[in-house]
Structure formats: C-alpha cells, structure tokens
C-alpha positions, -999 to 999 in steps of 0.1 A, spaced: 397 292 203 399 293 166 379 309 138 383 276 119 402 294 91 438 287 82 463 315 91 500 319 86 502 322 124 480 297 142 454 310 167 468 288 195 503 305 191 487 339 192 467 332 223 496 314 240 517 346 236 490 372 239 504 388 271 539 391 255 523 410 227 502 432 251 533 439 272 555 446 241 579 418 251 583 402 217 604 410 187 589 434 161 587 407 135 565 386 158 544 417 166 538 422 129 527 385 125 502 390 154 488 422 140 482 405 106 465 376 124 442 400 143 432 416 110 422 382 97 407 366 128 379 382 147 378 357 176 414 364 184 409 401 179 380 400 204 402 381 229 430 406 224 405 435 230 392 419 262 426 412 276 437 447 267 407 462 285 414 440 316 450 451 317 440 488 315 414 483 343 439 466 366 465 494 359 440 521 366 427 504 398 458 489 412 487 507 395 494 531 423 498 506 452 533 503 466 547 468 465 569 457 494 605 454 482 609 419 495 578 407 478 589 423 445 623 405 448 606 372 455 583 376 425 612 386 402 632 357 414 604 333 406 600 348 371 638 344 365 635 307 376 606 301 352 623 318 323 655 298 329 636 266 328 646 256 364 622 239 387 600 262 407 597 256 445 563 242 456 554 273 477 540 307 468 561 339 467 553 347 503 570 315 515 538 298 526 534 262 514 506 257 489 478 234 496 472 205 472 
C-alpha cells in the first residue's frame, strides 16, 4: 500500500513495522518518524487505525483468558529463536507437526 507520494519514511517500512509501533517496541526516534508519516499519508493512517482497533478488540475479548504456562514458554522460546535469526523448527508451538 502506498499513497503514491514520496515520504521521508517509505510506506512499506511503516507497514512492515506497524505492530512494533502499536506495541511501543521501537525507539522514540522511529516512533516520531512514523507519526510524521501518518500525518502525511492517509492510506497508512487508515491501516494504522484499523490495526489499532483490531488490537483493542482482541484485548477486550480475549485479554482475560489464562494461558497455560508451558504454552507461554513455548511461544516465548519461538519468539526468541526468530529474533536471534536462528532456524525455527517445522512444527507449531504445541509440538504437532505442521501439514504442508
């Protein structure tokens, strides 16, 4: 998605890192770049608003469910593997092989 206008921060970069922005998981300098981009780019602002609404809905509807400790540990382990750039096993977090 792009509005077709040139921006200091490209639309693809904003959309690739939108969840990091939504989750406040990026440096303040990057947040500022994204905020400036949203002021200039209505398609990206619309996408941001939609994703923000979905995140709020999921939190409201599912935010109170208890997660089994072993599942949480497996998910966090998978996230750590991905962040470190290591190969991720070809099975889901429950240990069941994925179908191809």
